[in-house]
C-alpha positions as CSV (number, residue, x, y, z in Angstrom):
1,X,0.0,0.0,0.0
2,X,1.3,3.4,-0.9
3,X,1.8,5.8,2.1
4,X,-0.2,8.6,0.4
5,X,-3.2,6.2,0.1
6,X,-3.0,5.2,3.8
7,X,-2.6,8.8,4.9
8,X,-5.5,9.9,2.8
9,X,-7.6,7.1,4.4
10,X,-6.7,8.4,7.9
11,X,-7.3,12.0,7.0
12,X,-10.7,11.3,5.3
13,X,-12.0,9.9,8.6
14,X,-10.9,13.1,10.5
15,X,-11.6,15.9,8.1
16,X,-14.7,18.0,8.3
17,X,-17.4,16.9,5.9
18,X,-19.4,19.3,3.7
19,X,-16.4,21.3,2.5
20,X,-16.7,21.8,-1.3
21,X,-13.6,21.1,-3.4
22,X,-12.6,22.3,-6.8
23,X,-15.1,21.0,-9.3
24,X,-18.1,21.1,-7.0
25,X,-21.2,22.5,-8.5
26,X,-22.7,25.5,-6.7
27,X,-26.3,24.8,-5.7
28,X,-26.9,28.3,-4.3
29,X,-28.2,30.9,-6.8
30,X,-28.2,34.6,-6.2
31,X,-31.6,36.0,-5.4
32,X,-30.4,39.5,-6.4
33,X,-31.2,41.2,-9.6
34,X,-28.2,40.9,-12.0
35,X,-27.0,42.7,-15.1
36,X,-24.2,42.2,-17.6
37,X,-21.4,44.7,-18.1
38,X,-19.1,43.5,-20.9
39,X,-17.5,40.2,-19.7
40,X,-18.8,40.7,-16.2
41,X,-22.1,39.9,-14.5
42,X,-23.0,42.0,-11.5
43,X,-25.7,41.8,-8.8
44,X,-27.1,44.5,-6.7
45,X,-26.3,44.3,-3.0
46,X,-26.3,46.6,0.0
47,X,-23.8,49.4,-0.6
48,X,-23.3,48.7,-4.3
49,X,-22.9,45.7,-6.5
50,X,-20.9,42.5,-6.4
51,X,-19.2,40.6,-9.2
52,X,-21.3,37.4,-9.8
53,X,-19.7,35.9,-12.9
54,X,-17.0,36.3,-15.5
55,X,-16.8,35.0,-19.1
56,X,-15.0,31.7,-18.8
57,X,-12.6,32.3,-21.7
58,X,-11.2,35.4,-20.1
59,X,-7.4,35.6,-20.0
60,X,-7.0,38.7,-17.8
61,X,-9.2,40.8,-15.5
62,X,-8.8,44.3,-14.2
63,X,-11.7,44.9,-11.9
64,X,-12.7,48.6,-11.6
65,X,-13.7,50.3,-8.3
66,X,-17.2,51.0,-9.7
67,X,-19.5,50.3,-12.6
68,X,-22.5,52.1,-13.9
69,X,-22.4,54.4,-10.9
70,X,-22.2,51.7,-8.3
71,X,-19.3,50.7,-6.1
72,X,-18.1,47.2,-6.5
73,X,-18.0,46.0,-2.9
74,X,-17.5,42.2,-3.3
75,X,-16.8,39.1,-5.3
76,X,-19.6,36.6,-5.0
77,X,-19.3,32.8,-4.3
78,X,-17.8,31.1,-7.4
79,X,-17.6,34.3,-9.5
80,X,-14.5,33.1,-11.4
81,X,-15.3,29.4,-11.1
82,X,-14.5,27.6,-14.4
83,X,-12.2,30.4,-15.7
84,X,-9.5,27.8,-16.5
85,X,-7.7,30.2,-18.9
86,X,-7.5,33.2,-16.5
87,X,-3.8,34.2,-15.9
88,X,-3.9,37.5,-14.1
89,X,-6.3,39.5,-12.0
90,X,-6.1,43.1,-10.7
91,X,-8.5,44.0,-7.9
92,X,-9.2,47.6,-7.0
93,X,-9.4,49.3,-3.6
94,X,-12.9,49.5,-2.1
95,X,-13.5,45.7,-2.4
96,X,-14.8,44.5,0.9
97,X,-15.2,40.7,0.6
98,X,-14.3,37.7,-1.6
99,X,-16.8,34.8,-1.5
100,X,-16.4,31.1,-1.2
101,X,-14.7,29.3,-4.1
102,X,-14.4,32.7,-5.8
103,X,-11.4,31.7,-7.8
104,X,-11.6,28.0,-7.4
105,X,-10.1,26.0,-10.2
106,X,-8.4,29.0,-11.9
107,X,-5.5,26.7,-12.7
108,X,-3.4,29.2,-14.7
109,X,-3.7,32.1,-12.3
110,X,-0.2,32.9,-11.1
111,X,-0.4,35.9,-8.7
112,X,-3.0,37.8,-6.8
113,X,-2.8,41.0,-4.6
114,X,-5.8,41.5,-2.4
115,X,-6.5,45.1,-1.5
116,X,-6.4,46.0,2.2
117,X,-10.0,47.1,2.1
118,X,-11.0,43.4,2.0
119,X,-12.2,42.3,5.4
120,X,-13.3,38.7,4.8
121,X,-12.3,35.8,2.4
122,X,-14.6,32.8,1.9
123,X,-13.6,29.2,2.2
124,X,-11.7,27.6,-0.6
125,X,-11.4,31.0,-2.3
126,X,-8.3,29.9,-4.3
127,X,-8.5,26.1,-4.0
128,X,-7.2,24.3,-7.0
129,X,-5.2,27.2,-8.4
130,X,-2.4,24.9,-9.4
131,X,-0.2,27.7,-10.9
132,X,-0.6,30.3,-8.1
133,X,2.8,31.2,-6.8
134,X,2.2,34.4,-4.8
135,X,-0.7,35.8,-2.8
136,X,-0.8,39.1,-0.8
137,X,-3.3,39.0,2.0
138,X,-4.9,42.3,3.2
139,X,-3.8,44.0,6.4
140,X,-6.7,43.8,8.9
141,X,-7.7,40.2,7.9
142,X,-8.4,38.3,11.1
143,X,-9.2,34.8,9.7
144,X,-7.7,32.7,7.0
145,X,-10.6,30.5,6.0
146,X,-10.8,26.7,5.5
147,X,-9.2,25.4,2.3
148,X,-8.2,28.9,1.1
149,X,-5.2,27.7,-0.8
150,X,-6.1,24.0,-0.9
151,X,-3.7,22.2,-3.3
152,X,-2.1,25.3,-4.6
153,X,1.0,23.2,-5.3
154,X,3.3,26.0,-6.6
155,X,2.5,28.6,-3.9
156,X,5.8,29.7,-2.3
157,X,5.1,33.3,-1.2
158,X,2.5,34.5,1.2
159,X,2.3,37.2,3.9
160,X,0.5,36.7,7.2
161,X,-0.9,40.0,8.6
162,X,-0.4,40.5,12.3
163,X,-4.2,40.7,12.7
164,X,-4.7,37.1,11.8
165,X,-5.8,35.0,14.8
166,X,-6.9,31.8,13.1
167,X,-6.0,29.5,10.2
168,X,-8.8,27.3,9.0
169,X,-9.0,23.6,8.2
170,X,-6.8,22.5,5.2
171,X,-6.1,26.2,4.5
172,X,-2.7,25.3,2.9
173,X,-3.2,21.6,2.4
174,X,-0.7,20.2,-0.1
175,X,1.0,23.5,-0.9
176,X,4.1,21.6,-1.9
177,X,6.3,24.7,-2.5
178,X,5.5,26.5,0.7
179,X,8.7,26.7,2.7
180,X,9.5,28.3,6.0
181,X,6.8,30.8,7.0
182,X,6.5,33.4,9.8
183,X,3.2,33.0,11.6
184,X,1.6,36.1,13.1
185,X,2.2,36.7,16.8
186,X,-1.6,37.0,17.4
187,X,-2.4,33.6,16.1
188,X,-4.3,31.4,18.5
189,X,-5.9,28.6,16.4
190,X,-4.8,26.1,13.8
191,X,-7.4,24.2,11.9
192,X,-7.3,20.4,11.1
193,X,-4.6,19.6,8.5
194,X,-3.9,23.4,8.0
195,X,-0.3,22.7,6.6
196,X,-0.6,19.0,5.8
197,X,1.6,17.8,3.0
198,X,3.5,21.1,2.7
199,X,6.6,19.1,1.6
200,X,9.0,22.0,1.6
201,X,8.3,23.1,5.1
202,X,11.4,22.4,7.2
203,X,10.7,24.2,10.4
204,X,8.1,26.4,12.0
205,X,7.8,28.4,15.2
206,X,4.5,28.3,17.1
207,X,3.3,31.7,18.4
208,X,2.8,32.0,22.2
209,X,-1.0,32.3,21.8
210,X,-1.4,28.8,20.4
211,X,-2.1,26.3,23.1
212,X,-3.4,23.4,21.0
213,X,-2.7,21.9,17.6
214,X,-5.6,20.5,15.6
215,X,-5.5,17.0,14.0
216,X,-2.9,16.4,11.4
217,X,-1.7,20.0,11.2
218,X,1.8,19.1,9.9
219,X,0.9,15.6,8.6
220,X,3.1,14.7,5.6
221,X,5.5,17.5,6.0
222,X,8.3,15.1,5.0
223,X,11.2,17.7,5.1
224,X,10.5,19.0,8.6
225,X,13.6,18.1,10.6
226,X,12.9,19.3,14.1
227,X,10.0,20.5,16.2
228,X,9.9,22.2,19.6
229,X,6.8,22.0,21.7
230,X,6.4,25.5,23.3
231,X,5.9,25.9,27.0
232,X,2.3,26.9,26.7
233,X,1.2,23.9,24.5
234,X,-1.5,21.8,26.2
235,X,-2.7,19.6,23.3
236,X,-0.6,18.3,20.4
237,X,-3.7,17.0,18.6
238,X,-4.1,13.7,16.8
239,X,-1.6,12.5,14.1
240,X,-0.1,16.0,14.0
241,X,3.3,14.7,12.7
242,X,2.2,11.6,10.8
243,X,4.4,11.1,7.8
244,X,7.1,13.6,8.9
245,X,9.8,11.2,7.9
246,X,12.8,13.6,8.3
247,X,12.1,14.6,11.9
248,X,15.1,13.5,13.9
249,X,14.1,14.9,17.3
250,X,11.4,16.5,19.3
251,X,12.1,19.1,22.0
252,X,9.9,20.5,24.7
253,X,10.4,23.9,26.2
254,X,11.1,24.1,29.9
255,X,7.9,24.9,31.9
256,X,5.5,22.8,29.8
257,X,3.0,21.2,32.3
258,X,1.6,18.6,29.8
259,X,4.6,17.2,27.9
260,X,8.2,16.2,28.3
261,X,10.9,15.0,26.0
262,X,13.5,12.3,26.5
263,X,16.1,11.4,23.9
264,X,14.1,13.3,21.3
265,X,10.8,11.5,22.1
266,X,7.7,13.1,23.4
267,X,5.8,11.7,26.5
268,X,3.1,13.0,28.7
269,X,4.5,14.7,31.8
270,X,4.0,11.6,33.9
271,X,5.6,9.4,31.2
272,X,2.7,7.0,31.1
273,X,1.8,7.8,27.5
274,X,4.3,7.9,24.6
275,X,3.1,10.6,22.2
276,X,5.5,10.7,19.3
277,X,8.8,9.2,18.1
278,X,10.8,11.1,15.5
279,X,10.4,9.0,12.3
280,X,13.7,10.3,10.9
281,X,15.8,9.1,13.8
282,X,18.6,6.8,12.5
283,X,18.9,4.4,15.4
284,X,18.0,0.8,14.8
285,X,16.7,-0.2,18.2
286,X,14.5,1.6,20.7
287,X,13.4,0.6,24.2
288,X,10.1,2.1,25.4
289,X,10.7,3.1,29.1
290,X,9.1,1.2,32.0
291,X,6.0,3.0,33.2
292,X,4.6,3.7,29.8
293,X,1.1,2.1,29.5
294,X,-0.1,3.6,26.2
295,X,1.6,4.1,22.9
296,X,-0.3,6.9,21.2
297,X,-1.9,6.8,17.8
298,X,0.7,7.0,15.0
299,X,3.5,7.4,17.6
300,X,6.0,5.4,15.4
301,X,4.4,5.9,12.1
302,X,6.9,5.4,9.2
303,X,9.9,5.0,11.6
304,X,11.4,2.8,8.9
305,X,14.9,2.7,10.4
306,X,13.8,0.7,13.5
307,X,14.4,-3.0,13.3
308,X,13.8,-3.7,17.0
309,X,11.3,-2.4,19.6
310,X,11.5,-3.5,23.2
311,X,8.3,-3.0,25.1
312,X,7.9,-2.3,28.8
313,X,6.2,-4.7,31.2
314,X,3.7,-1.9,32.0
315,X,2.3,-1.7,28.5
316,X,-1.5,-1.9,28.1
317,X,-2.6,-0.3,24.9
318,X,-1.2,0.3,21.4
319,X,-3.0,3.1,19.5
320,X,-4.2,3.2,15.9
321,X,-1.4,3.1,13.3
322,X,1.2,3.3,16.1
323,X,3.8,1.2,14.2
324,X,2.3,1.5,10.8
325,X,5.0,1.5,8.0
326,X,7.8,0.5,10.3
327,X,9.2,-1.3,7.4
328,X,12.4,-2.4,9.1
329,X,10.7,-4.0,12.2
330,X,11.3,-7.7,12.2
331,X,9.6,-9.1,15.4
332,X,7.1,-8.0,18.0
333,X,7.1,-9.6,21.5
334,X,4.3,-8.0,23.5
335,X,4.5,-8.3,27.3
336,X,1.9,-9.8,29.6
337,X,-0.5,-7.1,30.6
338,X,-1.0,-5.8,27.0
339,X,-4.8,-5.7,26.4
340,X,-5.7,-3.9,23.2
341,X,-4.1,-3.4,19.8
342,X,-6.1,-0.7,17.9
343,X,-6.7,-0.6,14.1
344,X,-3.6,-0.5,11.8
345,X,-1.3,-0.9,14.8
346,X,1.4,-2.8,12.9
347,X,0.0,-2.5,9.3
348,X,2.4,-2.4,6.4
349,X,5.4,-3.7,8.4
350,X,6.9,-5.5,5.4
351,X,9.8,-7.1,7.3
352,X,7.8,-8.3,10.3
353,X,8.0,-12.1,10.4
354,X,7.3,-13.0,14.1
355,X,4.7,-11.9,16.6
356,X,4.2,-13.1,20.1
357,X,0.9,-12.1,21.7
358,X,0.3,-12.2,25.5
359,X,-2.4,-14.2,27.2
360,X,-3.9,-10.9,28.6
361,X,-4.8,-9.7,25.1
362,X,-8.5,-8.9,24.8
363,X,-8.9,-7.3,21.3
364,X,-7.2,-6.7,18.0
365,X,-8.5,-3.9,15.8
366,X,-9.2,-3.9,12.1
367,X,-6.2,-4.2,9.8
368,X,-3.9,-4.4,12.9
369,X,-1.3,-6.6,11.0
370,X,-2.5,-5.9,7.5
371,X,-0.1,-6.2,4.6
372,X,2.7,-7.8,6.5
373,X,3.8,-10.3,3.8
374,X,6.5,-12.0,5.9
375,X,4.2,-12.8,8.7
376,X,3.1,-16.4,7.9
377,X,1.5,-17.5,11.2
378,X,0.1,-16.0,14.4
379,X,-1.0,-17.7,17.6
380,X,-3.9,-15.8,19.3
381,X,-4.5,-16.2,23.0
382,X,-7.8,-17.8,24.1
383,X,-8.8,-14.6,26.0
384,X,-8.7,-12.5,22.9
385,X,-12.4,-12.4,22.0
386,X,-12.3,-9.7,19.3
387,X,-10.3,-9.9,16.1
388,X,-11.0,-7.1,13.6
389,X,-11.5,-7.2,9.9
390,X,-8.4,-8.2,7.9
391,X,-6.4,-8.1,11.1
392,X,-4.2,-11.1,10.2
393,X,-3.1,-12.8,7.1
394,X,-4.2,-10.2,4.5
395,X,-1.9,-8.6,2.0
396,X,-2.8,-5.8,-0.5
397,X,-3.0,-6.4,-4.2
398,X,-3.4,-3.6,-6.8
399,X,-5.6,-4.4,-9.7
400,X,-5.2,-3.1,-13.3
401,X,-7.2,0.0,-12.4
402,X,-5.0,0.9,-9.5
403,X,-7.5,-0.1,-6.8
404,X,-6.2,-1.7,-3.6
405,X,-7.8,-5.0,-2.6
406,X,-7.3,-7.0,0.6
407,X,-6.3,-10.6,-0.3
408,X,-5.9,-13.6,1.9
409,X,-2.3,-14.7,2.1
410,X,-1.8,-18.3,0.9
411,X,-0.5,-20.6,3.6
412,X,-1.2,-18.2,6.5
413,X,-2.0,-20.0,9.8
414,X,-4.0,-18.5,12.6
415,X,-4.3,-20.6,15.7
416,X,-5.5,-20.3,19.3
417,X,-3.6,-21.0,22.5
418,X,-5.3,-21.5,25.8
419,X,-6.9,-24.0,28.2
420,X,-9.5,-25.9,26.1
421,X,-11.5,-28.8,27.7
422,X,-9.3,-31.4,26.1
423,X,-6.2,-29.6,27.4
424,X,-7.7,-29.4,30.9
425,X,-8.5,-33.2,30.9
426,X,-5.0,-34.0,29.6
427,X,-3.5,-31.9,32.3
428,X,-5.6,-33.6,35.0
429,X,-4.6,-37.1,33.7
430,X,-1.0,-36.1,33.5
431,X,-1.1,-34.9,37.1
432,X,-2.6,-38.2,38.4
433,X,0.0,-40.3,36.5
434,X,2.7,-38.1,37.9
435,X,1.4,-38.5,41.4
436,X,1.4,-42.3,41.1
437,X,5.0,-42.3,39.8
438,X,6.1,-40.1,42.6
439,X,4.3,-42.3,45.2
440,X,6.1,-45.5,43.8
441,X,9.4,-43.8,43.8
442,X,9.0,-42.6,47.4
443,X,8.2,-46.2,48.5
444,X,11.2,-47.5,46.7
445,X,13.5,-44.9,48.2
446,X,12.0,-45.4,51.6
447,X,12.5,-49.2,51.4
448,X,16.2,-48.7,50.5
449,X,16.6,-46.4,53.4
450,X,15.2,-48.9,56.1
451,X,17.4,-50.1,59.0
452,X,17.8,-53.8,59.8
453,X,15.4,-53.6,62.7
454,X,12.7,-51.9,60.5
455,X,13.2,-54.5,57.8
456,X,12.8,-57.4,60.3
457,X,9.7,-55.8,61.8
458,X,8.2,-55.5,58.3
459,X,9.0,-59.2,57.5
460,X,7.4,-60.4,60.8
461,X,4.3,-58.2,60.1
462,X,4.0,-59.7,56.6
463,X,4.3,-63.3,58.1
464,X,1.7,-62.6,60.7
465,X,-0.6,-61.2,58.1
466,X,-0.1,-64.3,55.9
467,X,-0.8,-66.6,58.8
468,X,-4.0,-64.8,59.7
469,X,-5.0,-65.1,56.0
470,X,-4.5,-68.9,56.1
471,X,-6.4,-69.4,59.3
472,X,-9.3,-67.5,57.8
473,X,-9.3,-69.6,54.8
474,X,-9.4,-72.9,56.9
475,X,-12.2,-71.5,59.0
476,X,-14.2,-70.8,55.9
477,X,-13.6,-74.3,54.6
478,X,-14.9,-76.0,57.8
């Protein structure tokens, strides 16, 4: 399975639903009266008019400040949608807002300067602008909306006004060229996957006002080499660093009350939960410290250099995707006390050939050992009552159309270990036989250890017993 497919599957389950992407039809229709002015269509709104549509074959646009005596105050939702040939846009002062998907899919647009009079920008305003290299945001903007530059793969220049306090979900998702950026000091909120798959992002400094990271915020940033958890950080979110394969170490600023770092690895302050291991660490073996009870979701995701993991005796739970894509890992010996392996826990570990599961194991999640082609057999303890879909013995095959299909591995053996009724009876019979043997041996040893007096006494006792037996026989005959 390709890593981008698996990451996409994890992200799809966590992303907000209902966000329109490039190519989505717009169901909403303006209720305002509209009129045409050359290549433009305008609609009447409070304070003037808004741009509602543009001729789709347009190559360049210079939007005036007013038309037909009315001020142009805004750009409506999807106004430039479908303008696939549009290369340049000039916007005039006086513009107050840009609607949702306003420039969505303008795949040849290279640059845009938004005047400082603009106060709000709608979600996905520039999503799918594959050629967009530069964008100037207006001073006074407080919110960067969800999906604003979604998949703007060439974007490498953007300013963040000091007034910005929040960055929305997937705002810069897969902006592959976006390198190091200076976030505004007043920023307080990151959205889910805000900078996911920004493959040129190598480092980032978190402003003091940010106390929590949303899910997957830096997921797939495979050139990020180091990350420091600031002292005020209270929540690192879920799978925030999934797929950051160049990260060699994590640091935690002194004074943080929630997290701590040891040898470049992040733990909760009490060291009972292991949060994240740097996937780019070059060492081959790692020992999870005693006291750790939980390995967090995706904690070791794609730590492909590791060939050996030593687990603590205190371990209880292994999170979803915790060791997924640990392609060098060869064996897994889980300690007694381990209870739950969540979904995808050891999926895609292509070198894994041996697994030892403890008798305390209660459940194994879906796809827990999926696509581990070297793992030919697994013995599951009797106490494990739940085994998820495709958990053991399934590999992934790609059909002619590129679709991934779980396929049962030929020759794979899944067996149970535990105290069945037959085993219990066998143990009981074995114990009885052993007791009999021990009894006979004790008699033999005891006899060999008798003194002469004890031996003579036993002989006399035997003779008297035999005499009594003969007398009884004669009495019975008479």
